[in-house]
TIRO-2110 file (N, C-alpha, C; in Angstrom, 1 decimal):
// TIRO-2110
90.7, 147.3, 70.7, N, 1, A
90.7, 145.9, 70.4, CA, 1, A
91.8, 145.2, 71.2, C, 1, A
92.9, 145.8, 71.4, N, 2, A
94.0, 145.2, 72.2, CA, 2, A
93.6, 144.9, 73.6, C, 2, A
92.9, 145.8, 74.2, N, 3, A
92.4, 145.6, 75.6, CA, 3, A
91.5, 144.4, 75.7, C, 3, A
90.6, 144.2, 74.7, N, 4, A
89.7, 143.1, 74.7, CA, 4, A
90.4, 141.8, 74.6, C, 4, A
91.5, 141.8, 73.7, N, 5, A
92.3, 140.5, 73.6, CA, 5, A
93.0, 140.2, 74.9, C, 5, A
93.6, 141.2, 75.5, N, 6, A
94.3, 140.9, 76.8, CA, 6, A
93.3, 140.5, 77.9, C, 6, A
92.1, 141.1, 77.9, N, 7, A
91.1, 140.7, 78.9, CA, 7, A
90.6, 139.2, 78.6, C, 7, A
90.5, 138.9, 77.3, N, 8, A
90.1, 137.6, 77.0, CA, 8, A
91.1, 136.6, 77.3, C, 8, A
92.4, 136.9, 77.1, N, 9, A
93.5, 136.0, 77.5, CA, 9, A
93.6, 135.8, 79.0, C, 9, A
93.4, 136.9, 79.7, N, 10, A
93.5, 136.8, 81.2, CA, 10, A
92.3, 136.0, 81.7, C, 10, A
91.2, 136.1, 81.1, N, 11, A
90.0, 135.3, 81.5, CA, 11, A
90.3, 133.9, 81.2, C, 11, A
90.8, 133.6, 80.0, N, 12, A
91.1, 132.2, 79.7, CA, 12, A
92.2, 131.6, 80.6, C, 12, A
93.2, 132.4, 81.0, N, 13, A
94.2, 131.9, 81.9, CA, 13, A
93.6, 131.6, 83.3, C, 13, A
92.7, 132.5, 83.7, N, 14, A
92.0, 132.3, 85.0, CA, 14, A
91.1, 131.0, 85.0, C, 14, A
90.5, 130.8, 83.9, N, 15, A
89.6, 129.6, 83.7, CA, 15, A
90.5, 128.3, 83.8, C, 15, A
91.7, 128.4, 83.1, N, 16, A
92.6, 127.2, 83.2, CA, 16, A
93.0, 126.9, 84.6, C, 16, A
93.4, 128.0, 85.3, N, 17, A
93.8, 127.8, 86.7, CA, 17, A
92.6, 127.2, 87.6, C, 17, A
91.4, 127.8, 87.4, N, 18, A
90.3, 127.3, 88.1, CA, 18, A
90.0, 125.8, 87.8, C, 18, A
90.1, 125.5, 86.5, N, 19, A
89.8, 124.1, 86.1, CA, 19, A
90.9, 123.2, 86.7, C, 19, A
92.1, 123.6, 86.7, N, 20, A
93.2, 122.9, 87.4, CA, 20, A
92.9, 122.6, 88.8, C, 20, A
92.5, 123.6, 89.6, N, 21, A
92.2, 123.5, 91.0, CA, 21, A
91.0, 122.5, 91.2, C, 21, A
90.0, 122.6, 90.3, N, 22, A
88.9, 121.7, 90.4, CA, 22, A
89.3, 120.2, 90.1, C, 22, A
90.1, 120.1, 89.1, N, 23, A
90.7, 118.7, 88.8, CA, 23, A
91.5, 118.2, 89.9, C, 23, A
92.4, 119.0, 90.5, N, 24, A
93.2, 118.6, 91.6, CA, 24, A
92.3, 118.2, 92.8, C, 24, A
91.3, 119.0, 93.1, N, 25, A
90.4, 118.7, 94.2, CA, 25, A
89.7, 117.4, 94.0, C, 25, A
89.2, 117.1, 92.8, N, 26, A
88.5, 115.9, 92.6, CA, 26, A
89.5, 114.7, 92.7, C, 26, A
90.7, 114.8, 92.2, N, 27, A
91.7, 113.8, 92.3, CA, 27, A
92.1, 113.6, 93.8, C, 27, A
92.3, 114.6, 94.5, N, 28, A
92.7, 114.5, 95.9, CA, 28, A
91.6, 113.8, 96.7, C, 28, A
90.3, 114.2, 96.5, N, 29, A
89.2, 113.6, 97.2, CA, 29, A
89.1, 112.1, 96.9, C, 29, A
89.3, 111.7, 95.6, N, 30, A
89.3, 110.3, 95.3, CA, 30, A
90.5, 109.5, 95.9, C, 30, A
91.7, 110.1, 95.9, N, 31, A
92.8, 109.5, 96.5, CA, 31, A
92.6, 109.3, 98.0, C, 31, A
92.1, 110.3, 98.7, N, 32, A
91.8, 110.3, 100.1, CA, 32, A
90.8, 109.2, 100.5, C, 32, A
89.8, 109.1, 99.7, N, 33, A
88.8, 108.1, 99.9, CA, 33, A
89.4, 106.7, 99.8, C, 33, A
90.2, 106.5, 98.8, N, 34, A
90.9, 105.2, 98.6, CA, 34, A
91.8, 104.9, 99.7, C, 34, A
92.6, 105.9, 100.2, N, 35, A
93.4, 105.7, 101.3, CA, 35, A
92.7, 105.4, 102.6, C, 35, A
91.6, 106.0, 102.8, N, 36, A
90.7, 105.8, 104.0, CA, 36, A
90.1, 104.4, 104.0, C, 36, A
89.7, 103.9, 102.8, N, 37, A
89.1, 102.6, 102.7, CA, 37, A
90.2, 101.5, 102.9, C, 37, A
91.4, 101.7, 102.3, N, 38, A
92.4, 100.7, 102.5, CA, 38, A
92.9, 100.8, 104.0, C, 38, A
92.9, 101.9, 104.6, N, 39, A
93.3, 102.0, 106.0, CA, 39, A
92.4, 101.2, 106.9, C, 39, A
91.1, 101.3, 106.6, N, 40, A
90.1, 100.6, 107.4, CA, 40, A
90.4, 99.1, 107.3, C, 40, A
90.6, 98.6, 106.1, N, 41, A
90.9, 97.2, 105.9, CA, 41, A
92.2, 96.8, 106.6, C, 41, A
93.2, 97.7, 106.5, N, 42, A
94.5, 97.4, 107.2, CA, 42, A
94.4, 97.4, 108.7, C, 42, A
93.6, 98.2, 109.3, N, 43, A
93.4, 98.2, 110.7, CA, 43, A
92.9, 96.8, 111.2, C, 43, A
91.8, 96.4, 110.5, N, 44, A
91.3, 95.1, 110.9, CA, 44, A
92.3, 94.0, 110.6, C, 44, A
93.0, 94.0, 109.5, N, 45, A
93.9, 93.0, 109.1, CA, 45, A
95.1, 93.0, 110.2, C, 45, A
95.5, 94.1, 110.6, N, 46, A
96.6, 94.2, 111.5, CA, 46, A
96.2, 93.5, 112.8, C, 46, A
95.0, 93.8, 113.3, N, 47, A
94.6, 93.2, 114.6, CA, 47, A
94.4, 91.7, 114.5, C, 47, A
93.9, 91.3, 113.4, N, 48, A
93.7, 89.8, 113.2, CA, 48, A
95.1, 89.1, 113.1, C, 48, A
96.0, 89.6, 112.3, N, 49, A
97.3, 89.0, 112.1, CA, 49, A
98.1, 89.1, 113.5, C, 49, A
98.0, 90.2, 114.1, N, 50, A
98.7, 90.3, 115.4, CA, 50, A
98.2, 89.4, 116.4, C, 50, A
96.9, 89.3, 116.5, N, 51, A
96.3, 88.3, 117.5, CA, 51, A
96.6, 86.9, 117.2, C, 51, A
96.6, 86.6, 115.9, N, 52, A
97.0, 85.2, 115.5, CA, 52, A
98.5, 84.9, 115.8, C, 52, A
99.3, 85.9, 115.6, N, 53, A
100.7, 85.8, 116.0, CA, 53, A
100.9, 85.6, 117.5, C, 53, A
100.3, 86.3, 118.3, N, 54, A
100.4, 86.2, 119.7, CA, 54, A
99.9, 84.9, 120.2, C, 54, A
98.7, 84.5, 119.7, N, 55, A
98.1, 83.2, 120.0, CA, 55, A
99.0, 82.0, 119.6, C, 55, A
99.5, 82.1, 118.4, N, 56, A
100.4, 81.0, 117.9, CA, 56, A
101.6, 80.9, 118.8, C, 56, A
102.3, 82.0, 119.0, N, 57, A
103.5, 82.0, 119.8, CA, 57, A
103.2, 81.5, 121.2, C, 57, A
102.1, 81.9, 121.8, N, 58, A
101.8, 81.5, 123.2, CA, 58, A
101.6, 80.0, 123.2, C, 58, A
100.8, 79.5, 122.3, N, 59, A
100.5, 78.0, 122.3, CA, 59, A
101.8, 77.2, 122.0, C, 59, A
102.5, 77.7, 121.1, N, 60, A
103.8, 77.0, 120.7, CA, 60, A
104.8, 77.0, 121.8, C, 60, A
104.8, 78.1, 122.6, N, 61, A
105.7, 78.2, 123.7, CA, 61, A
105.3, 77.2, 124.8, C, 61, A
104.0, 77.1, 125.0, N, 62, A
103.4, 76.2, 126.1, CA, 62, A
103.7, 74.8, 125.8, C, 62, A
103.7, 74.4, 124.5, N, 63, A
103.9, 73.0, 124.1, CA, 63, A
105.4, 72.8, 123.6, C, 63, A
106.2, 73.7, 123.8, N, 64, A
107.6, 73.7, 123.3, CA, 64, A
107.8, 73.3, 121.9, C, 64, A
107.0, 73.9, 121.0, N, 65, A
107.1, 73.7, 119.5, CA, 65, A
107.9, 74.8, 118.9, C, 65, A
109.2, 74.6, 118.8, N, 66, A
110.1, 75.7, 118.3, CA, 66, A
109.7, 76.2, 116.9, C, 66, A
109.4, 75.3, 116.0, N, 67, A
109.1, 75.8, 114.7, CA, 67, A
107.8, 76.6, 114.6, C, 67, A
106.8, 76.3, 115.4, N, 68, A
105.6, 77.0, 115.5, CA, 68, A
105.8, 78.4, 116.2, C, 68, A
106.7, 78.5, 117.1, N, 69, A
107.1, 79.8, 117.7, CA, 69, A
107.5, 80.7, 116.6, C, 69, A
108.3, 80.3, 115.6, N, 70, A
108.8, 81.1, 114.6, CA, 70, A
107.6, 81.6, 113.6, C, 70, A
106.7, 80.7, 113.5, N, 71, A
105.5, 81.1, 112.7, CA, 71, A
104.8, 82.3, 113.4, C, 71, A
104.6, 82.2, 114.7, N, 72, A
104.0, 83.3, 115.5, CA, 72, A
104.8, 84.5, 115.4, C, 72, A
106.1, 84.4, 115.5, N, 73, A
107.0, 85.6, 115.4, CA, 73, A
106.8, 86.2, 114.0, C, 73, A
106.8, 85.4, 112.9, N, 74, A
106.6, 85.8, 111.6, CA, 74, A
105.3, 86.6, 111.4, C, 74, A
104.2, 86.0, 112.0, N, 75, A
102.9, 86.7, 111.9, CA, 75, A
103.0, 88.1, 112.6, C, 75, A
103.7, 88.2, 113.7, N, 76, A
103.9, 89.5, 114.3, CA, 76, A
104.7, 90.5, 113.5, C, 76, A
105.7, 90.0, 112.8, N, 77, A
106.4, 90.8, 111.8, CA, 77, A
105.5, 91.3, 110.7, C, 77, A
104.7, 90.4, 110.2, N, 78, A
103.8, 90.9, 109.1, CA, 78, A
102.8, 91.9, 109.6, C, 78, A
102.3, 91.7, 110.9, N, 79, A
101.4, 92.7, 111.5, CA, 79, A
102.1, 94.1, 111.6, C, 79, A
103.4, 94.1, 112.0, N, 80, A
104.1, 95.3, 112.1, CA, 80, A
104.3, 96.0, 110.7, C, 80, A
104.5, 95.2, 109.7, N, 81, A
104.6, 95.8, 108.3, CA, 81, A
103.3, 96.4, 107.9, C, 81, A
102.2, 95.7, 108.2, N, 82, A
100.9, 96.3, 107.9, CA, 82, A
100.6, 97.6, 108.6, C, 82, A
101.1, 97.6, 109.9, N, 83, A
100.9, 98.9, 110.7, CA, 83, A
101.8, 100.0, 110.1, C, 83, A
103.0, 99.7, 109.6, N, 84, A
103.8, 100.7, 108.9, CA, 84, A
103.1, 101.3, 107.7, C, 84, A
102.5, 100.4, 106.9, N, 85, A
101.8, 100.8, 105.7, CA, 85, A
100.6, 101.7, 106.0, C, 85, A
99.9, 101.4, 107.1, N, 86, A
98.8, 102.2, 107.6, CA, 86, A
99.3, 103.6, 108.0, C, 86, A
100.4, 103.7, 108.6, N, 87, A
100.9, 105.0, 109.1, CA, 87, A
101.3, 105.8, 107.8, C, 87, A
101.9, 105.2, 106.8, N, 88, A
102.3, 105.9, 105.6, CA, 88, A
101.0, 106.4, 104.9, C, 88, A
100.0, 105.6, 104.9, N, 89, A
98.7, 106.0, 104.3, CA, 89, A
98.1, 107.2, 105.1, C, 89, A
98.2, 107.1, 106.4, N, 90, A
97.7, 108.2, 107.2, CA, 90, A
98.4, 109.5, 106.9, C, 90, A
99.7, 109.5, 106.8, N, 91, A
100.5, 110.7, 106.5, CA, 91, A
100.1, 111.3, 105.1, C, 91, A
99.9, 110.4, 104.1, N, 92, A
99.5, 110.8, 102.8, CA, 92, A
98.1, 111.4, 102.8, C, 92, A
97.2, 110.8, 103.6, N, 93, A
95.9, 111.3, 103.7, CA, 93, A
95.9, 112.7, 104.4, C, 93, A
96.7, 112.9, 105.4, N, 94, A
96.8, 114.2, 106.1, CA, 94, A
97.3, 115.2, 105.1, C, 94, A
98.3, 114.9, 104.3, N, 95, A
98.8, 115.8, 103.3, CA, 95, A
97.7, 116.2, 102.3, C, 95, A
97.0, 115.2, 101.8, N, 96, A
95.9, 115.5, 100.9, CA, 96, A
94.9, 116.4, 101.5, C, 96, A
94.6, 116.2, 102.8, N, 97, A
93.6, 117.0, 103.5, CA, 97, A
94.0, 118.4, 103.6, C, 97, A
95.3, 118.6, 103.8, N, 98, A
95.9, 120.0, 103.9, CA, 98, A
95.7, 120.7, 102.5, C, 98, A
96.0, 119.9, 101.4, N, 99, A
95.8, 120.5, 100.1, CA, 99, A
94.4, 120.8, 99.8, C, 99, A
93.5, 119.9, 100.3, N, 100, A
92.0, 120.2, 100.1, CA, 100, A
91.6, 121.5, 100.8, C, 100, A
92.1, 121.6, 102.0, N, 101, A
91.8, 122.8, 102.8, CA, 101, A
92.4, 124.1, 102.1, C, 101, A
93.6, 123.9, 101.5, N, 102, A
94.2, 125.1, 100.9, CA, 102, A
93.4, 125.4, 99.6, C, 102, A
92.9, 124.5, 98.9, N, 103, A
92.0, 124.8, 97.8, CA, 103, A
90.8, 125.5, 98.2, C, 103, A
90.2, 125.0, 99.3, N, 104, A
89.0, 125.6, 99.9, CA, 104, A
89.2, 127.0, 100.3, C, 104, A
90.4, 127.3, 100.9, N, 105, A
90.8, 128.7, 101.4, CA, 105, A
91.4, 129.5, 100.3, C, 105, A
91.5, 129.0, 99.1, N, 106, A
92.1, 129.7, 97.9, CA, 106, A
93.5, 130.1, 98.2, C, 106, A
94.3, 129.2, 98.8, N, 107, A
95.7, 129.5, 99.1, CA, 107, A
96.5, 128.3, 98.5, C, 107, A
95.9, 127.5, 97.6, N, 108, A
96.5, 126.3, 97.1, CA, 108, A
97.6, 126.7, 96.0, C, 108, A
98.8, 126.0, 96.1, N, 109, A
99.8, 126.2, 95.1, CA, 109, A
100.0, 124.8, 94.6, C, 109, A
100.0, 124.6, 93.3, N, 110, A
100.1, 123.3, 92.6, CA, 110, A
101.5, 122.8, 92.6, C, 110, A
102.2, 122.7, 93.8, N, 111, A
103.6, 122.3, 93.8, CA, 111, A
103.8, 121.3, 95.0, C, 111, A
102.7, 120.6, 95.4, N, 112, A
102.9, 119.6, 96.5, CA, 112, A
103.7, 118.4, 96.1, C, 112, A
104.0, 117.6, 97.2, N, 113, A
104.8, 116.4, 97.0, CA, 113, A
104.1, 115.4, 96.1, C, 113, A
102.8, 115.2, 96.3, N, 114, A
102.1, 114.3, 95.5, CA, 114, A
102.0, 114.7, 94.0, C, 114, A
101.8, 116.0, 93.8, N, 115, A
101.7, 116.5, 92.5, CA, 115, A
103.1, 116.5, 91.8, C, 115, A
104.1, 116.8, 92.6, N, 116, A
105.5, 116.8, 92.0, CA, 116, A
105.9, 115.5, 91.5, C, 116, A
105.5, 114.4, 92.2, N, 117, A
106.0, 113.1, 91.8, CA, 117, A
105.4, 112.7, 90.4, C, 117, A
104.1, 113.2, 90.2, N, 118, A
103.5, 113.0, 88.9, CA, 118, A
104.2, 113.8, 87.8, C, 118, A
104.6, 115.0, 88.1, N, 119, A
105.2, 115.9, 87.2, CA, 119, A
106.6, 115.4, 86.9, C, 119, A
107.3, 114.8, 87.9, N, 120, A
108.7, 114.3, 87.6, CA, 120, A
108.6, 113.1, 86.7, C, 120, A
107.6, 112.3, 86.8, N, 121, A
107.4, 111.1, 85.9, CA, 121, A
107.3, 111.7, 84.5, C, 121, A
106.5, 112.7, 84.3, N, 122, A
106.3, 113.3, 82.9, CA, 122, A
107.6, 113.8, 82.4, C, 122, A
108.3, 114.6, 83.3, N, 123, A
109.6, 115.1, 82.9, CA, 123, A
110.6, 114.1, 82.5, C, 123, A
110.7, 113.0, 83.3, N, 124, A
111.6, 111.9, 83.1, CA, 124, A
111.3, 111.2, 81.8, C, 124, A
110.0, 111.1, 81.5, N, 125, A
109.6, 110.5, 80.2, CA, 125, A
110.0, 111.4, 79.0, C, 125, A
109.7, 112.7, 79.2, N, 126, A
110.1, 113.6, 78.1, CA, 126, A
111.6, 113.7, 77.9, C, 126, A
112.4, 113.7, 79.0, N, 127, A
113.8, 113.7, 78.9, CA, 127, A
114.4, 112.5, 78.2, C, 127, A
113.8, 111.3, 78.5, N, 128, A
114.2, 110.1, 78.0, CA, 128, A
113.9, 110.1, 76.5, C, 128, A
112.7, 110.6, 76.1, N, 129, A
112.4, 110.7, 74.7, CA, 129, A
113.3, 111.6, 73.9, C, 129, A
113.7, 112.7, 74.5, N, 130, A
114.5, 113.7, 73.8, CA, 130, A
116.0, 113.2, 73.7, C, 130, A
116.4, 112.4, 74.7, N, 131, A
117.8, 111.9, 74.7, CA, 131, A
117.9, 110.8, 73.6, C, 131, A
116.8, 110.1, 73.3, N, 132, A
116.9, 109.1, 72.3, CA, 132, A
117.0, 109.6, 70.9, C, 132, A
116.6, 110.9, 70.7, N, 133, A
116.7, 111.5, 69.4, CA, 133, A
118.0, 111.9, 69.1, C, 133, A
END
């Protein structure tokens, strides 16, 4: 009877780990899809804002409109910020793709940066609740 209980426990533990991998895979795929969609939007937005900034600066310089030059410069700064956000999204998407590949190759360890940040939130919430007691 003891062997049956241990085998049952081992089987349940394995099922929990497999379910966790499947949940992580689904979550990673959804996050990656969201990042890819937002990056597509940001690429178009970047080019539009950058083109508007260049055009505004060029026209304002030609007509010596100092205030309008600063509007063009501001648009170029906004375009640069959009580009930075796009690069951050790309790096997060690449990290998620590595985790997806690791799940596929059965080498995944549930300790990635994206997973850790969610665990830290839970730990901080639990620590805050226990310190209030």
